[in-house]
Z-matrix of the N, CA and C atoms (Angstrom, degrees):
N
C 1 1.452
C 2 1.530 1 107.99
N 3 1.316 2 115.62 1 129.52
C 4 1.458 3 119.66 2 -177.32
C 5 1.523 4 112.16 3 -77.94
N 6 1.325 5 118.04 4 -58.81
C 7 1.458 6 120.66 5 178.03
C 8 1.519 7 109.43 6 -159.18
N 9 1.316 8 114.72 7 170.56
C 10 1.458 9 122.06 8 175.07
C 11 1.526 10 107.28 9 -128.40
N 12 1.316 11 116.02 10 150.89
C 13 1.455 12 121.12 11 172.22
C 14 1.514 13 107.69 12 -111.08
N 15 1.318 14 115.82 13 134.00
C 16 1.449 15 120.79 14 -179.66
C 17 1.509 16 111.79 15 -118.53
N 18 1.335 17 114.91 16 152.48
C 19 1.458 18 121.43 17 -175.52
C 20 1.521 19 111.33 18 -133.18
N 21 1.336 20 114.61 19 135.16
C 22 1.457 21 122.90 20 169.69
C 23 1.523 22 104.59 21 -108.09
N 24 1.323 23 116.53 22 98.08
C 25 1.466 24 122.63 23 -171.75
C 26 1.525 25 109.82 24 -76.72
N 27 1.327 26 114.74 25 128.29
C 28 1.452 27 120.66 26 177.33
C 29 1.515 28 110.70 27 -129.08
N 30 1.318 29 116.10 28 172.97
C 31 1.461 30 119.96 29 -178.50
C 32 1.525 31 112.37 30 -80.75
N 33 1.347 32 118.47 31 -23.09
C 34 1.461 33 122.08 32 179.19
C 35 1.527 34 112.37 33 -118.62
N 36 1.330 35 115.92 34 -33.74
C 37 1.461 36 122.23 35 178.94
C 38 1.517 37 109.67 36 -136.09
N 39 1.319 38 115.88 37 144.27
C 40 1.457 39 121.90 38 173.28
C 41 1.513 40 107.29 39 -119.09
N 42 1.327 41 115.70 40 121.99
C 43 1.455 42 120.44 41 178.20
C 44 1.513 43 110.78 42 -78.57
N 45 1.328 44 116.11 43 145.57
C 46 1.465 45 122.01 44 -179.06
C 47 1.525 46 108.80 45 -129.17
N 48 1.325 47 115.28 46 136.75
C 49 1.463 48 121.72 47 177.45
C 50 1.513 49 109.14 48 -138.06
N 51 1.312 50 116.13 49 157.64
C 52 1.458 51 122.13 50 175.76
C 53 1.516 52 107.80 51 -113.81
N 54 1.330 53 115.65 52 141.16
C 55 1.460 54 120.25 53 -179.70
C 56 1.512 55 111.61 54 -125.23
N 57 1.325 56 114.67 55 146.88
C 58 1.449 57 122.21 56 178.86
C 59 1.527 58 108.85 57 -111.41
N 60 1.334 59 117.56 58 111.28
C 61 1.470 60 120.34 59 -178.40
C 62 1.533 61 113.74 60 -63.41
N 63 1.329 62 117.64 61 -26.11
C 64 1.461 63 119.83 62 -177.76
C 65 1.521 64 111.81 63 -72.39
N 66 1.324 65 116.35 64 -35.97
C 67 1.458 66 120.17 65 -179.49
C 68 1.530 67 112.24 66 -101.78
N 69 1.332 68 116.49 67 -5.09
C 70 1.467 69 122.66 68 -176.70
C 71 1.527 70 110.75 69 53.24
N 72 1.335 71 114.92 70 40.02
C 73 1.462 72 119.56 71 179.72
C 74 1.525 73 109.51 72 -126.75
N 75 1.324 74 114.40 73 160.13
C 76 1.460 75 120.25 74 -179.96
C 77 1.515 76 108.86 75 -140.89
N 78 1.321 77 115.10 76 156.89
C 79 1.459 78 119.12 77 174.22
C 80 1.521 79 109.45 78 -138.34
N 81 1.304 80 114.23 79 144.39
C 82 1.459 81 121.38 80 178.67
C 83 1.525 82 108.76 81 -66.51
N 84 1.340 83 115.82 82 138.13
C 85 1.463 84 120.02 83 178.42
C 86 1.524 85 111.75 84 -106.71
N 87 1.330 86 115.72 85 -60.47
C 88 1.458 87 119.99 86 -170.98
C 89 1.514 88 109.67 87 -166.53
N 90 1.312 89 115.17 88 -179.17
C 91 1.460 90 121.14 89 169.32
C 92 1.515 91 108.07 90 -120.71
N 93 1.311 92 114.95 91 151.75
C 94 1.463 93 123.22 92 178.95
C 95 1.524 94 107.10 93 -118.46
N 96 1.309 95 116.83 94 132.09
C 97 1.457 96 119.68 95 -179.67
C 98 1.523 97 110.78 96 -72.40
N 99 1.331 98 114.60 97 149.57
C 100 1.459 99 122.59 98 177.07
C 101 1.523 100 106.40 99 -122.49
N 102 1.340 101 116.42 100 126.30
C 103 1.466 102 120.96 101 178.14
C 104 1.523 103 108.73 102 -128.03
N 105 1.310 104 115.08 103 128.96
C 106 1.466 105 121.32 104 -179.73
C 107 1.525 106 111.56 105 53.31
N 108 1.326 107 116.15 106 38.43
C 109 1.460 108 121.27 107 177.23
C 110 1.518 109 115.08 108 80.37
N 111 1.337 110 117.92 109 0.76
C 112 1.464 111 121.12 110 -179.29
C 113 1.522 112 110.63 111 -114.75
N 114 1.332 113 116.75 112 128.96
C 115 1.466 114 119.18 113 177.34
C 116 1.529 115 110.12 114 -73.47
N 117 1.302 116 116.15 115 164.37
C 118 1.465 117 122.28 116 175.60
C 119 1.535 118 107.59 117 -73.92
N 120 1.334 119 114.91 118 90.95
C 121 1.466 120 119.72 119 -175.65
C 122 1.520 121 112.64 120 -64.13
N 123 1.326 122 118.70 121 -29.98
C 124 1.467 123 119.66 122 176.85
C 125 1.526 124 110.51 123 -61.97
N 126 1.328 125 116.30 124 -40.11
C 127 1.468 126 120.37 125 179.07
C 128 1.527 127 110.46 126 -67.47
N 129 1.323 128 116.74 127 -41.86
C 130 1.463 129 120.12 128 178.08
C 131 1.528 130 110.50 129 -66.12
N 132 1.342 131 117.07 130 -39.20
C 133 1.476 132 120.61 131 175.33
C 134 1.529 133 110.01 132 -56.60
N 135 1.329 134 116.60 133 -45.17
C 136 1.468 135 121.20 134 -178.60
C 137 1.527 136 110.91 135 -64.81
N 138 1.329 137 117.43 136 -40.74
C 139 1.463 138 120.49 137 178.33
C 140 1.521 139 111.40 138 -65.49
N 141 1.319 140 116.89 139 -42.04
C 142 1.468 141 120.00 140 178.21
C 143 1.524 142 110.11 141 -62.34
N 144 1.328 143 116.49 142 -43.11
C 145 1.466 144 120.43 143 179.85
C 146 1.528 145 111.72 144 -64.91
N 147 1.330 146 116.02 145 -38.74
C 148 1.462 147 120.48 146 -179.32
C 149 1.526 148 112.33 147 -69.52
N 150 1.329 149 117.36 148 -43.74
C 151 1.468 150 121.06 149 -172.77
C 152 1.520 151 114.31 150 -96.36
N 153 1.327 152 118.48 151 -21.55
C 154 1.468 153 123.17 152 -179.38
C 155 1.534 154 112.72 153 49.13
N 156 1.321 155 117.02 154 57.40
C 157 1.474 156 119.57 155 -178.79
C 158 1.519 157 111.26 156 -69.39
N 159 1.320 158 114.70 157 155.57
C 160 1.460 159 119.95 158 175.01
C 161 1.516 160 111.41 159 -97.44
N 162 1.329 161 116.71 160 -16.56
C 163 1.460 162 122.29 161 -178.98
C 164 1.523 163 108.78 162 -148.33
N 165 1.324 164 115.22 163 149.38
C 166 1.452 165 121.73 164 171.95
C 167 1.523 166 108.26 165 -108.47
N 168 1.326 167 116.32 166 142.16
C 169 1.455 168 122.56 167 177.18
C 170 1.520 169 106.96 168 -118.74
N 171 1.315 170 116.81 169 128.36
C 172 1.464 171 121.14 170 -179.40
C 173 1.517 172 108.72 171 -122.36
N 174 1.317 173 114.79 172 128.43
C 175 1.461 174 120.01 173 176.52
C 176 1.514 175 109.97 174 -70.69
N 177 1.312 176 116.38 175 132.86
C 178 1.466 177 122.22 176 -179.99
C 179 1.521 178 108.59 177 -107.70
N 180 1.338 179 116.45 178 106.57
C 181 1.469 180 119.35 179 -178.79
C 182 1.525 181 110.90 180 -77.27
N 183 1.304 182 115.63 181 114.14
C 184 1.460 183 122.33 182 179.81
C 185 1.523 184 109.44 183 -111.51
N 186 1.317 185 115.50 184 159.53
C 187 1.456 186 119.55 185 174.42
C 188 1.530 187 108.63 186 -70.14
N 189 1.313 188 117.55 187 167.34
C 190 1.462 189 120.38 188 -178.63
C 191 1.519 190 112.96 189 -58.37
N 192 1.352 191 116.46 190 -28.99
C 193 1.468 192 118.66 191 178.42
C 194 1.534 193 112.12 192 -90.80
N 195 1.333 194 117.38 193 8.93
C 196 1.466 195 121.43 194 175.36
C 197 1.508 196 114.97 195 90.27
N 198 1.326 197 118.40 196 7.63
C 199 1.456 198 121.17 197 -179.51
C 200 1.523 199 113.31 198 -85.41
N 201 1.310 200 113.96 199 164.87
C 202 1.465 201 120.78 200 177.31
C 203 1.530 202 109.72 201 -78.49
N 204 1.309 203 115.67 202 158.70
C 205 1.462 204 123.14 203 177.90
C 206 1.527 205 107.60 204 -148.02
N 207 1.334 206 119.25 205 174.43
C 208 1.473 207 119.90 206 -179.72
C 209 1.531 208 112.93 207 -54.63
N 210 1.319 209 117.95 208 -38.99
C 211 1.465 210 120.03 209 178.86
C 212 1.534 211 111.44 210 -64.96
N 213 1.323 212 117.32 211 -29.86
C 214 1.477 213 121.18 212 177.37
C 215 1.514 214 109.51 213 -64.75
N 216 1.328 215 115.70 214 -43.68
C 217 1.469 216 119.59 215 179.39
C 218 1.526 217 111.09 216 -64.57
N 219 1.331 218 117.51 217 -37.33
C 220 1.468 219 120.83 218 177.36
C 221 1.531 220 110.64 219 -64.21
N 222 1.334 221 117.03 220 -41.15
C 223 1.466 222 120.65 221 178.57
C 224 1.523 223 110.74 222 -65.88
N 225 1.336 224 117.28 223 -40.98
C 226 1.471 225 120.52 224 178.19
C 227 1.531 226 111.12 225 -64.68
N 228 1.332 227 116.25 226 -38.70
C 229 1.466 228 120.53 227 178.00
C 230 1.534 229 110.07 228 -63.85
N 231 1.330 230 116.57 229 -44.24
C 232 1.462 231 121.44 230 177.94
C 233 1.531 232 110.27 231 -60.69
N 234 1.329 233 116.85 232 -44.43
C 235 1.469 234 121.33 233 179.37
C 236 1.529 235 110.87 234 -61.23
N 237 1.334 236 116.90 235 -42.31
C 238 1.472 237 120.34 236 177.28
C 239 1.525 238 110.66 237 -61.20
N 240 1.326 239 116.17 238 -42.37
C 241 1.462 240 119.94 239 179.11
C 242 1.530 241 110.93 240 -64.02
N 243 1.331 242 117.61 241 -41.67
C 244 1.464 243 121.10 242 177.12
C 245 1.523 244 110.63 243 -58.38
N 246 1.339 245 115.51 244 -48.48
C 247 1.466 246 119.95 245 -176.60
C 248 1.525 247 110.76 246 -63.10
N 249 1.323 248 117.44 247 -43.94
C 250 1.466 249 120.71 248 -179.60
C 251 1.527 250 111.69 249 -67.93
N 252 1.320 251 116.79 250 -38.33
C 253 1.460 252 121.37 251 -176.25
C 254 1.532 253 111.95 252 -71.31
N 255 1.340 254 117.30 253 -40.23
C 256 1.461 255 120.42 254 -172.40
C 257 1.528 256 114.57 255 -113.94
N 258 1.328 257 118.06 256 -13.64
C 259 1.457 258 120.96 257 179.01
C 260 1.517 259 113.99 258 67.97
N 261 1.327 260 116.64 259 24.72
C 262 1.461 261 121.04 260 179.52
C 263 1.524 262 110.14 261 -107.26
N 264 1.332 263 116.94 262 155.57
C 265 1.458 264 119.52 263 177.51
C 266 1.534 265 111.19 264 -63.96
N 267 1.314 266 114.86 265 147.13
C 268 1.460 267 122.20 266 177.38
C 269 1.521 268 107.85 267 -127.32
N 270 1.321 269 116.38 268 129.61
C 271 1.456 270 121.76 269 177.60
C 272 1.525 271 108.76 270 -116.90
N 273 1.311 272 115.87 271 148.81
C 274 1.462 273 121.64 272 177.23
C 275 1.522 274 110.15 273 -104.26
N 276 1.324 275 114.94 274 148.51
C 277 1.461 276 121.69 275 174.51
C 278 1.519 277 107.35 276 -132.03
N 279 1.309 278 115.85 277 133.17
C 280 1.458 279 121.41 278 174.64
C 281 1.525 280 106.85 279 -60.37
N 282 1.327 281 115.81 280 117.05
C 283 1.457 282 118.08 281 -174.87
C 284 1.518 283 113.88 282 -100.47
N 285 1.331 284 116.73 283 12.94
C 286 1.466 285 117.91 284 178.26
C 287 1.533 286 110.32 285 -53.14
N 288 1.299 287 115.56 286 131.69
C 289 1.464 288 124.97 287 177.90
C 290 1.527 289 113.99 288 72.00
N 291 1.332 290 119.24 289 5.97
C 292 1.464 291 119.21 290 179.73
C 293 1.526 292 111.12 291 -66.73
N 294 1.329 293 117.63 292 -35.55
C 295 1.467 294 119.61 293 178.70
C 296 1.529 295 110.80 294 -66.06
N 297 1.334 296 116.48 295 -38.54
C 298 1.466 297 119.64 296 177.60
C 299 1.529 298 110.47 297 -66.73
N 300 1.335 299 116.71 298 -40.49
C 301 1.460 300 120.23 299 177.29
C 302 1.528 301 110.25 300 -62.67
N 303 1.328 302 116.40 301 -41.98
C 304 1.464 303 120.78 302 179.57
C 305 1.529 304 110.42 303 -64.56
N 306 1.331 305 117.32 304 -42.16
C 307 1.465 306 120.98 305 178.83
C 308 1.529 307 110.43 306 -63.20
N 309 1.328 308 116.64 307 -39.12
C 310 1.467 309 120.92 308 178.18
C 311 1.535 310 110.24 309 -64.86
N 312 1.332 311 117.41 310 -44.44
C 313 1.468 312 121.30 311 177.77
C 314 1.529 313 110.56 312 -60.12
N 315 1.351 314 114.84 313 -43.35
C 316 1.455 315 119.44 314 -179.50
C 317 1.528 316 110.35 315 -62.35
N 318 1.334 317 116.88 316 -44.28
C 319 1.462 318 120.75 317 -179.93
C 320 1.529 319 110.97 318 -61.60
N 321 1.324 320 116.85 319 -41.12
C 322 1.460 321 120.24 320 178.32
C 323 1.529 322 111.18 321 -64.83
N 324 1.324 323 116.74 322 -43.39
C 325 1.470 324 120.61 323 179.48
C 326 1.522 325 110.77 324 -65.42
N 327 1.308 326 116.11 325 -36.21
C 328 1.471 327 120.49 326 178.88
C 329 1.529 328 109.98 327 -68.41
N 330 1.320 329 116.82 328 -42.03
C 331 1.466 330 120.85 329 179.93
C 332 1.527 331 111.33 330 -63.63
N 333 1.332 332 116.23 331 -32.52
C 334 1.457 333 119.53 332 -179.76
C 335 1.530 334 112.52 333 -88.94
N 336 1.334 335 116.68 334 0.90
C 337 1.463 336 120.67 335 177.28
C 338 1.516 337 114.95 336 86.47
N 339 1.330 338 117.49 337 5.21
C 340 1.465 339 120.36 338 -179.06
C 341 1.523 340 112.80 339 -80.82
N 342 1.319 341 117.33 340 -23.94
C 343 1.465 342 121.98 341 179.91
C 344 1.522 343 109.39 342 -128.10
N 345 1.319 344 114.63 343 157.86
C 346 1.464 345 121.28 344 176.79
C 347 1.512 346 109.07 345 -120.10
N 348 1.315 347 116.18 346 166.83
C 349 1.462 348 121.02 347 -178.95
C 350 1.532 349 111.17 348 -54.78
N 351 1.321 350 117.51 349 -39.58
C 352 1.474 351 120.34 350 -178.12
C 353 1.532 352 112.02 351 -63.45
N 354 1.323 353 117.68 352 -20.77
C 355 1.462 354 121.48 353 178.48
C 356 1.527 355 112.78 354 -75.09
N 357 1.335 356 116.98 355 -8.43
C 358 1.466 357 120.96 356 -178.27
C 359 1.524 358 111.74 357 -60.72
N 360 1.321 359 117.99 358 -22.98
C 361 1.464 360 120.82 359 178.44
C 362 1.523 361 111.28 360 -62.43
N 363 1.314 362 117.07 361 -18.92
C 364 1.467 363 120.57 362 -177.63
C 365 1.525 364 112.82 363 -97.55
N 366 1.321 365 117.23 364 15.84
C 367 1.460 366 119.97 365 -178.38
C 368 1.531 367 111.08 366 -64.52
N 369 1.341 368 117.46 367 -29.27
C 370 1.471 369 120.40 368 176.05
C 371 1.526 370 110.66 369 -65.41
N 372 1.325 371 116.99 370 -36.80
C 373 1.465 372 120.38 371 176.69
C 374 1.528 373 110.24 372 -68.16
N 375 1.327 374 116.30 373 -36.19
C 376 1.472 375 119.90 374 176.90
C 377 1.529 376 110.30 375 -65.72
N 378 1.340 377 116.39 376 -37.83
C 379 1.470 378 120.11 377 176.28
C 380 1.535 379 109.87 378 -62.74
N 381 1.334 380 116.95 379 -38.15
C 382 1.470 381 120.24 380 176.68
C 383 1.523 382 110.07 381 -63.09
N 384 1.338 383 117.84 382 -37.43
C 385 1.467 384 120.67 383 177.72
C 386 1.526 385 110.75 384 -64.18
N 387 1.327 386 117.01 385 -39.60
C 388 1.472 387 120.80 386 176.79
C 389 1.530 388 109.46 387 -60.81
N 390 1.319 389 116.71 388 -44.72
C 391 1.468 390 122.09 389 179.69
C 392 1.528 391 110.52 390 -60.62
N 393 1.319 392 117.02 391 -46.42
C 394 1.468 393 120.93 392 -179.50
C 395 1.521 394 110.40 393 -63.13
N 396 1.329 395 117.35 394 -44.29
C 397 1.468 396 119.33 395 179.79
C 398 1.522 397 111.57 396 -62.16
N 399 1.328 398 116.93 397 -38.81
C 400 1.474 399 119.43 398 176.69
C 401 1.522 400 110.23 399 -59.74
N 402 1.335 401 117.08 400 -45.01
C 403 1.456 402 120.63 401 -179.93
C 404 1.523 403 110.83 402 -64.30
N 405 1.328 404 117.00 403 -43.49
C 406 1.468 405 120.15 404 -179.59
C 407 1.523 406 110.97 405 -60.66
N 408 1.327 407 116.36 406 -41.15
C 409 1.474 408 120.21 407 179.08
C 410 1.526 409 110.30 408 -68.35
N 411 1.346 410 116.39 409 -45.84
C 412 1.470 411 119.82 410 179.75
C 413 1.521 412 111.45 411 -63.44
N 414 1.318 413 117.19 412 -40.92
C 415 1.474 414 119.27 413 -176.23
C 416 1.523 415 112.75 414 -75.02
N 417 1.343 416 117.42 415 -14.88
C 418 1.453 417 119.37 416 178.31
C 419 1.525 418 112.09 417 -88.45
N 420 1.337 419 116.74 418 -8.65
C 421 1.461 420 119.66 419 177.42
C 422 1.522 421 108.92 420 -90.43
N 423 1.327 422 118.67 421 142.11
C 424 1.452 423 121.43 422 -174.89
C 425 1.532 424 114.65 423 -58.84
N 426 1.331 425 118.37 424 -27.80
C 427 1.445 426 119.73 425 -176.33
C 428 1.529 427 112.88 426 -94.56
N 429 1.319 428 117.21 427 6.58
C 430 1.462 429 120.63 428 -177.20
C 431 1.526 430 110.66 429 -68.05
N 432 1.304 431 115.05 430 140.89
C 433 1.462 432 121.66 431 178.69
C 434 1.518 433 107.52 432 -133.92
N 435 1.345 434 117.09 433 133.49
C 436 1.462 435 120.23 434 175.33
C 437 1.513 436 109.02 435 -67.78
N 438 1.311 437 115.21 436 148.73
C 439 1.463 438 121.32 437 -177.69
C 440 1.495 439 110.43 438 -88.66
């Protein structure tokens, strides 16, 4: 597997990250604007063409008790659109606390001088990287099952 693209689906911005299955690592790429519930498909087309992923990973926002919510349905709809548009497999990852993990990573990078305040706009992309890394770790364990 060459790479995977991961998404942290939001109502205004969707974070995008690329993951490497060989190193089980991911890095934030960019954010894609969402207008009227539709992502900028031209931008996603360009990212798919540039990275040529073999799989898409979509963060599934669940309630704290693991239930579905309106944002879960939006993520599932986005995943369905990805699969129909590109014909590639799509896997879900429980994204609970991914935004907090991304904010913590950002704060650490900022404290060490690697990031600046203006980079905070890319925190959604960092959340997508957290989601991709979770999937890479889960999929490398023998008992891992796609959702």
